[in-house]
SEKERO-417803 format. One record per residue (C-alpha): residue number from 0; x negated, y, z; residue in three letters. Coordinates in steps of 0.1 Angstrom, whole numbers. Example, Ala and Ser with C-alpha at 12.3 -4.5 7.8 and 13.67 -1.06 7.14 Angstrom:
2
REC     n      xx      yy      zz   res
REC     0    -123     -45      78   ala
REC     1    -137     -11      71   ser
***
This chain:
298
REC     n      xx      yy      zz   res
REC     0      89     576    -611   met
REC     1     127     563    -592   ser
REC     2     121     531    -594   asp
REC     3      80     533    -588   leu
REC     4      91     551    -559   ser
REC     5     119     520    -547   gln
REC     6      89     494    -555   leu
REC     7      64     512    -534   tyr
REC     8      88     514    -502   asp
REC     9      98     473    -512   val
REC    10      62     462    -507   leu
REC    11      57     490    -479   gly
REC    12      89     471    -456   ala
REC    13      70     436    -463   trp
REC    14      32     449    -455   arg
REC    15      35     450    -417   gly
REC    16      56     413    -418   pro
REC    17      28     398    -445   ala
REC    18      -2     413    -423   ala
REC    19      13     400    -394   ala
REC    20      23     365    -410   ala
REC    21     -15     365    -425   gly
REC    22     -26     373    -389   arg
REC    23      -6     343    -369   ile
REC    24     -16     318    -397   ala
REC    25     -53     326    -389   leu
REC    26     -49     330    -348   ile
REC    27     -34     294    -355   leu
REC    28     -59     280    -376   ala
REC    29     -86     295    -354   gly
REC    30     -74     279    -327   thr
REC    31     -69     238    -343   trp
REC    32    -106     251    -349   ile
REC    33    -120     258    -320   ala
REC    34    -103     224    -307   gln
REC    35    -119     212    -330   gly
REC    36    -157     226    -320   val
REC    37    -147     224    -285   ala
REC    38    -139     184    -289   ser
REC    39    -170     178    -305   arg
REC    40    -195     202    -283   leu
REC    41    -183     181    -251   ile
REC    42    -187     150    -272   arg
REC    43    -215     156    -279   thr
REC    44    -227     167    -248   phe
REC    45    -217     135    -233   arg
REC    46    -239     117    -262   glu
REC    47    -266     135    -248   his
REC    48    -263     129    -212   ile
REC    49    -252      91    -217   thr
REC    50    -287      88    -239   ala
REC    51    -299      94    -209   arg
REC    52    -291      72    -182   met
REC    53    -295      32    -177   thr
REC    54    -270      20    -155   gly
REC    55    -231      11    -171   val
REC    56    -212      31    -139   glu
REC    57    -229      62    -151   glu
REC    58    -221      57    -185   val
REC    59    -185      50    -181   arg
REC    60    -185      74    -163   arg
REC    61    -195     102    -180   ala
REC    62    -172      92    -214   glu
REC    63    -144      91    -185   thr
REC    64    -148     126    -174   leu
REC    65    -156     135    -214   gly
REC    66    -125     128    -219   arg
REC    67    -108     148    -190   ala
REC    68    -129     179    -203   phe
REC    69    -117     172    -235   arg
REC    70     -79     176    -231   tyr
REC    71     -83     202    -202   val
REC    72    -105     221    -232   ala
REC    73     -75     218    -260   ser
REC    74     -50     226    -233   val
REC    75     -68     267    -224   val
REC    76     -67     267    -259   ile
REC    77     -36     260    -271   gly
REC    78     -24     284    -244   met
REC    79     -40     313    -252   leu
REC    80     -33     308    -291   gly
REC    81       1     312    -282   gly
REC    82       0     342    -262   val
REC    83     -20     354    -292   leu
REC    84       4     342    -312   val
REC    85      36     360    -294   leu
REC    86      17     395    -291   ser
REC    87      14     396    -329   glu
REC    88      55     385    -330   leu
REC    89      58     416    -311   gly
REC    90      68     402    -273   val
REC    91      54     407    -243   ser
REC    92      28     388    -230   val
REC    93      31     404    -195   ala
REC    94      68     398    -185   pro
REC    95      62     361    -194   ile
REC    96      27     355    -172   leu
REC    97      51     373    -142   gly
REC    98      79     351    -149   ala
REC    99      62     322    -160   ala
REC   100      45     324    -125   gly
REC   101      70     332    -107   val
REC   102      85     301    -124   val
REC   103      55     278    -119   gly
REC   104      58     284     -86   leu
REC   105      94     273     -77   ala
REC   106      83     238    -103   ile
REC   107      50     238     -81   gly
REC   108      79     232     -45   phe
REC   109      99     212     -72   gly
REC   110      68     191     -85   ala
REC   111      42     183     -55   gln
REC   112      40     148     -65   ser
REC   113      28     156     -97   leu
REC   114       5     183     -90   val
REC   115     -10     158     -61   lys
REC   116     -11     135     -90   asp
REC   117     -33     156    -109   tyr
REC   118     -55     167     -79   phe
REC   119     -63     136     -68   thr
REC   120     -72     124    -107   gly
REC   121     -92     151    -104   ile
REC   122    -118     143     -70   phe
REC   123    -113     108     -84   leu
REC   124    -137     117    -115   leu
REC   125    -154     137    -100   val
REC   126    -162     114     -70   glu
REC   127    -168      83     -93   asn
REC   128    -150      66     -75   gln
REC   129    -133      48    -104   ile
REC   130    -140      39    -143   thr
REC   131    -127      25    -171   arg
REC   132    -136     -12    -170   gly
REC   133    -139     -11    -134   asp
REC   134    -112     -43    -116   val
REC   135    -102     -25     -85   val
REC   136     -79     -27     -60   gln
REC   137     -47       9     -56   val
REC   138     -18      15     -41   ala
REC   139     -12     -20     -29   asp
REC   140     -16     -26     -72   lys
REC   141     -52     -44     -82   ser
REC   142     -62     -47    -122   gly
REC   143     -85     -39    -146   leu
REC   144     -90      -3    -148   val
REC   145     -79       4    -186   glu
REC   146     -75      41    -186   asp
REC   147     -81      68    -163   leu
REC   148     -63     101    -166   thr
REC   149     -56     136    -148   leu
REC   150     -21     119    -140   arg
REC   151     -22      85    -135   tyr
REC   152     -47      46    -136   val
REC   153     -34      24    -159   gln
REC   154     -49     -10    -146   leu
REC   155     -40     -49    -160   arg
REC   156     -36     -75    -136   asp
REC   157     -43    -117    -142   tyr
REC   158      -9    -122    -159   asp
REC   159     -16     -96    -184   gly
REC   160      11     -67    -162   asn
REC   161       2     -36    -169   val
REC   162       6      -9    -137   his
REC   163       9      27    -139   phe
REC   164      -6      38    -108   val
REC   165       3      78    -102   pro
REC   166     -25      91     -84   asn
REC   167     -11     114     -59   gly
REC   168       2      74     -45   leu
REC   169     -35      65     -35   ile
REC   170     -52      72      -9   ser
REC   171     -79      39      -5   thr
REC   172    -101      26     -36   val
REC   173    -111      -8     -38   thr
REC   174    -132     -10     -59   asn
REC   175    -152     -45     -72   met
REC   176    -173     -41     -98   ser
REC   177    -203     -17     -82   arg
REC   178    -236     -32     -77   glu
REC   179    -230     -67     -64   tyr
REC   180    -200     -89     -47   ala
REC   181    -199    -114     -25   tyr
REC   182    -188    -149     -35   ala
REC   183    -175    -165      -3   val
REC   184    -167    -201       2   val
REC   185    -151    -221      30   asp
REC   186    -147    -254      32   val
REC   187    -127    -271      56   gly
REC   188    -135    -307      67   ile
REC   189    -122    -331      89   ala
REC   190    -131    -331     127   tyr
REC   191    -151    -365     129   arg
REC   192    -175    -355     100   glu
REC   193    -210    -341     103   asp
REC   194    -218    -311     105   ile
REC   195    -257    -308      96   asp
REC   196    -248    -333      71   val
REC   197    -217    -312      53   ala
REC   198    -239    -283      49   leu
REC   199    -266    -301      42   asp
REC   200    -240    -312       7   val
REC   201    -235    -272       5   met
REC   202    -270    -263       4   arg
REC   203    -280    -284     -25   lys
REC   204    -246    -279     -46   val
REC   205    -257    -240     -39   ala
REC   206    -297    -254     -59   glu
REC   207    -276    -274     -84   glu
REC   208    -257    -245     -91   leu
REC   209    -287    -223     -91   ala
REC   210    -308    -238    -115   thr
REC   211    -277    -245    -142   asp
REC   212    -287    -220    -169   ala
REC   213    -250    -207    -172   ser
REC   214    -250    -197    -141   phe
REC   215    -286    -188    -128   ala
REC   216    -287    -149    -147   asp
REC   217    -250    -143    -121   arg
REC   218    -264    -150     -89   leu
REC   219    -288    -125     -76   leu
REC   220    -301    -142     -40   ala
REC   221    -300    -175     -25   pro
REC   222    -270    -195     -11   phe
REC   223    -268    -180      26   glu
REC   224    -250    -204      50   val
REC   225    -229    -188      83   ala
REC   226    -219    -217      96   gly
REC   227    -192    -229     117   val
REC   228    -165    -197     106   glu
REC   229    -130    -212     126   arg
REC   230    -118    -245     139   trp
REC   231     -79    -248     123   asp
REC   232     -54    -275     130   glu
REC   233     -65    -295     113   ser
REC   234    -101    -291      99   ala
REC   235    -132    -275     109   leu
REC   236    -139    -243      87   val
REC   237    -173    -242      72   leu
REC   238    -183    -207      56   arg
REC   239    -215    -196      31   gly
REC   240    -218    -172       1   arg
REC   241    -235    -167     -26   phe
REC   242    -244    -129     -37   lys
REC   243    -235    -121     -71   val
REC   244    -226    -101    -104   arg
REC   245    -198     -78    -103   pro
REC   246    -172     -95    -117   leu
REC   247    -186    -124    -113   glu
REC   248    -176    -138     -75   arg
REC   249    -141    -157     -87   trp
REC   250    -161    -173    -112   asn
REC   251    -190    -190     -89   val
REC   252    -163    -196     -63   arg
REC   253    -146    -215     -87   arg
REC   254    -172    -237    -100   glu
REC   255    -192    -242     -67   tyr
REC   256    -165    -257     -51   leu
REC   257    -157    -281     -81   arg
REC   258    -195    -290     -76   arg
REC   259    -185    -296     -41   leu
REC   260    -162    -316     -52   lys
REC   261    -175    -345     -67   tyr
REC   262    -207    -340     -40   leu
REC   263    -182    -350     -12   phe
REC   264    -166    -369     -24   asp
REC   265    -199    -393     -32   ala
REC   266    -215    -385       2   ala
REC   267    -182    -401      18   gly
REC   268    -169    -367      35   ile
REC   269    -130    -362      44   glu
REC   270    -112    -332      32   ile
REC   271     -85    -328      52   pro
REC   272     -52    -317      50   tyr
REC   273     -25    -308      76   pro
REC   274     -11    -343      96   his
REC   275      16    -348     120   leu
REC   276      22    -369     151   thr
REC   277      58    -373     164   leu
REC   278      58    -385     195   tyr
REC   279      94    -397     203   ala
REC   280      94    -388     238   gly
REC   281     104    -413     274   val
REC   282     137    -422     288   asp
REC   283     138    -417     328   lys
REC   284     123    -456     334   glu
REC   285      93    -445     315   gly
REC   286     102    -468     281   arg
REC   287      94    -452     251   ser
REC   288     122    -460     225   pro
REC   289     115    -484     201   ser
REC   290     117    -480     166   phe
REC   291     122    -512     132   asn
REC   292     102    -495     103   val
REC   293     108    -513      74   lys
REC   294      81    -518      47   lys
REC   295      94    -509      10   thr
REC   296      69    -520     -18   gly
REC   297      61    -541     -49   thr
***
C-alpha cells in the first residue's frame, strides 16, 4: 500500500505540470493554425477582390494591402498566443502589460522615426500612392518599386543599385507609372535655320514613328508641337511631346531622337554646338593686334 500511495503522490505532482505543458502545446498549435487560417482568408479575400478588378494598378494595390494585412494579423495573433502561454506558466500578465505600456512610451519617444515610418507606410498603402512595379521618385531617390512594407520602400535604379528608403523620409511622391505620361522632346537647331521647316521635319518623324508597329501601341495621341521653347546661347530650342503609356516615355523619346537625327542630316538642318568667338580688343590708336596662325596638317 505504501508503494501505491507513493506512486499516486508522484502522479499527482506531475499531473499539474503535464496538464500545463499540454495546454501550452495546444496554445502554440492553435496560434500557428490561426495564423495560417488568417493568412489564407486574407489571401482568398484578396484574390476574390482582384478577380473583379480590371486595372493593373488596382490589382497591385490589393496585393500590397493583402501583404500588409497578413503581416499585421500574424503579429496580433502571435502576441495573443504569447500572453496565453505566459498565463499558463503562472506569470501575471497585468504587471507585464503595465510595464510594457511604460516601456512602450519610453521607446516611443526614443524611436519616433520608427513610429513615423509605420504611420507613413499605412497612409502610403491606404491612399494608393505607391504600389509594387511602379517607377517613383522619393527622398531624392528614383527607381522601380520592388517591395513596399510598413517601414520602407525598396527601389532599384537604372544602374541596378537597390535603395531602401524609410517611409518617414518620404514627404513627396512622384509616381511615373499612372495612367499615361508625356515624352517631352527638346530639339536644338541653329539660328540660321528655318523654324517652320524644322517643325515640319519633326512632325514627319512623329508620323513615321506612329505608323511603326513596334511603337504604335505605345502612343496614345498624335504628336503635339509646342513651338519655340527658348533661345539658348548657341541654339534655338523647339519643343514637342508624345502622350504615351506609362513607363514608355524614355523608349519613345530615344527612338524619336534617333530618327530625327537622320532626317535633320538629310534636310541639311544643323544641330549646333557651342561656339566660342575670341575678341582681342584694340590698342589706344584703335589698332587690333595681329596674330600669326600656323596651319598644320598632312
